[in-house]
N, C-alpha and C positions, 0 to 999 in steps of 0.2 A: 811426732806429727808435724807436717809443714805448717808454719804459721800463716794465718790469714793475712793477705796483703791488702791494706787499705790505702787508697791513693788520696792525697790531699786535694787533688783537683777534680774529684768526682763531681759530675754535673748534678745539681740538686733535683733536676727533673727525674732522676732515677727513682727517687722516693715516690713521686707522683705517679709515674708509670707503673711501678710495682703495686702501689695501692690501688690504682685503677684496675689492673688485672684481677687482683684479689676481690675487689668490690664487684666487678662485672661477673666473675665466676659465682659469687654468692647470690647476687640479685637474680641472675639467670637461673640458678639452681632452685631458689625458692619459688620462682614463677613456674618453672617446669614441674616441680614436684607436686604442684597443685593444679596442673593443667590436665584437662580430660583427654585421655588417650584414645585416638581413633586411627587405625592404620590407613585410612584414606585421607587423613589430614596431613598435608605437606609440612605443617609447623612441627609435627612430631619428629620428622626426619631432619628438618633444619635445626631443631633444638638439640638433637644428638650431635650433629656436626659442630654446632657452636660450643656445646659443652666440652666436646673432645678438644677443640682448639684452645679453649680456656684452661682446661687441665694441662695441656702442653705449656701454656703460658705460665702456669704455676711452677712447673718444673724449671722452665727457663729463668724465671725470677729467682728461684732458689739457686740455680746455676750461677747467675750473675752475682748473687750474694757470696758464693764461694770464691769468686774472683775479687770481692771487695768493691763491687761496682754499683751497688744500690745506694749506699750512703757512705760518706766519709766518716761518719760516727760509727765506730767499730761495733758497739753493742746494738745500735739500731739496725745496722746492716745485718748482723747475725740474727737478730730477732725476726726480721722480715724473712730471712732465709729459712729459719725454723718454721715459721707459720706457713709459708708457701709449701714447704716439703710435707708438713703434717697434713695439710688440706688435700694433698695429692695422695690419698689412700694411706695415710700414716707413714710416709717415708720419714726417716730420721736424718736430719741435717748432719749430725755428728758422724753418721755412718757414710753418708754420701760424700762429705768433704774430702777425706783422705783418698777415697777411691778416684774421685775426679782429678785430683792433682797427680795421682799416680798415672792416670791416663795421659795427662799432658807431659809428664816427665818421661814416661816409657812408651810413648805412642807406638802402636803396632808391633809390640814385642811381647814376649811371654809374661812380662811383668805388668802389662797393660790389662786392667780388669775388664775393659770394654772390648778387647780384641779377641778374635777367634781365628785359628789358623785355617779353618775351612771357609770357603766363600758360600757355603750352603746357607740360605737365608734362615731356615727353621732351626738348624743346629746352632747357628750363631745367636739367634733370638733367645733360644732356651738358655744358652750360656749367659747371655746378657741379663736375663730375668733372674737367674739363679744368683747372680752377683748382688742384686739389689732387693729382691723380695725376701722377707724374713717371716718366720712363723708368727712373730709378734704382730706384724702388719696384718696377716690373715686373721688372727685372733681378734684384733681390735676392729677390723672391718666387720667381722661376723657379729661381734657384740653391738656395734653401732647400728648395723642393719636391723638386728632384732629389736633394738630399742625404738628406732625410727619407724618401723612398720606398725608400731602401736598407735602412731599418730598420723601416718601418711600412707597412701596407697602403695602396696607392695610392688605393683607393676611399674609405677612411676620411679620408685627407688632403683629398680633393676635397670630400667630403660635410660633414665637421666642421671643417675648417680654412679652406678657401677659400670654399665656398658661404656660410656664415654671415657672413663678412666682406663679401661682395658684397651680400647681403641687408641688412646693417646700413647700408650707404651709402644704400639706398632709405629705410630707417627714419629715419635722420638727416635726409636731405634732405626727405622728405615732411612729417614732423612738426615739424622744427626750422627749416626754411627755406621750403619751398613754401607750406604752409598759412598760416603767420603773415604772409608778406609778399606774397602774390599779390593782384592787384587794386589799385585806388586806395584808399588808407587815409589818412584825414584825421585823424591825430593826431601828436603830436610824435615818436613812435618809429616811425611808419609800420609798425606791427605790430598784428596781432590777437591774441586769446587764446582758448583753447578754453573751453567751458563747464566749470564746476567739477565735477570728478569725479576725486578724488585717486588712486583705484586705476587708472583708465584713463590718467590723466596719467603715472603712474609706468611702467606697462606699455608705453605707446606710445613714450615718449622721455624717461624720467627727469625728468618735470615740465616739459620744455621746450615742451610745448604751451601752457603758461602763458608765452607768449613776450613779450607786452607787459610782464609783470611782470619778466622777466629784463632787458629793456632799461631798464626803469625803476629796477631795483635790481641792477646788474651785480656789486655786492659781496656778493650773497647766493649761497651755494653751492647746487647743484642740489637737495640734500636738504632745503633750507629754502624753496624757492620756493612750496610749497603754503601756507606761512604768509603770504607776501606776497599770494598770491591771496586768502586768507581776509580779510586786512586791507583790501585794495582793494575787495573785494565788499561788505564792511560799510560802507565809506565811500560807495560808490555807492548802497547801499540807503538810507543816512541822507540823502543829497542828494535822492534821489527822493521821500522822504517829507516834505521841507521844503515849507511853503506856497509857492506860486508867487511871492508878493511878497518872499520872503526869498532866492530863488534868484538 
């Protein structure tokens, strides 16, 4: 298995940001699990979207840990990755880690676990889910659900705990895998990138729409990818303005 790379210059803010996402997910979930559901109440729909986004944040945090970007302390980095992955529907960090590094090493090839030869959204999504969802996850979710419903409203568990997790898989897949890698892409990372719009990039998938930038700079944490985007766009603009004879 490829060794986890820990960088000595990791920004200590990584721990604070990771802890913030985990804490926000937990506080929001506790509030919503006790919130009275009314389908005419806009807070219900807003709560689903917030939880979906925070679930995505859990996965992105685990992802950054796989790149050694949460903490320069190896064991702390790994522990935060484990916690983030487990909170996202009992994903196992040890299973995600090698698959993600295979994706980077063999991007858009038959050895890439995230890739599918078809550009069909649903066929690719099913293939993607089969790579990461295990029987153990389903079993642990079922056990946890049946225990929690003894203390909490079943409807709240479904609406605010289970549904956002499912929706988040679509968010992660669509913005972080499908859009960046579909089609024939002729560059060294076989990845596209979304047009610069930092607010939308954050809301859609924690800047992972800037996907070429992530593959080009895997040592950059999610919360700094917008800077890589800015730099690369400036370089491209400079090249475009060069006289043809200098290009």
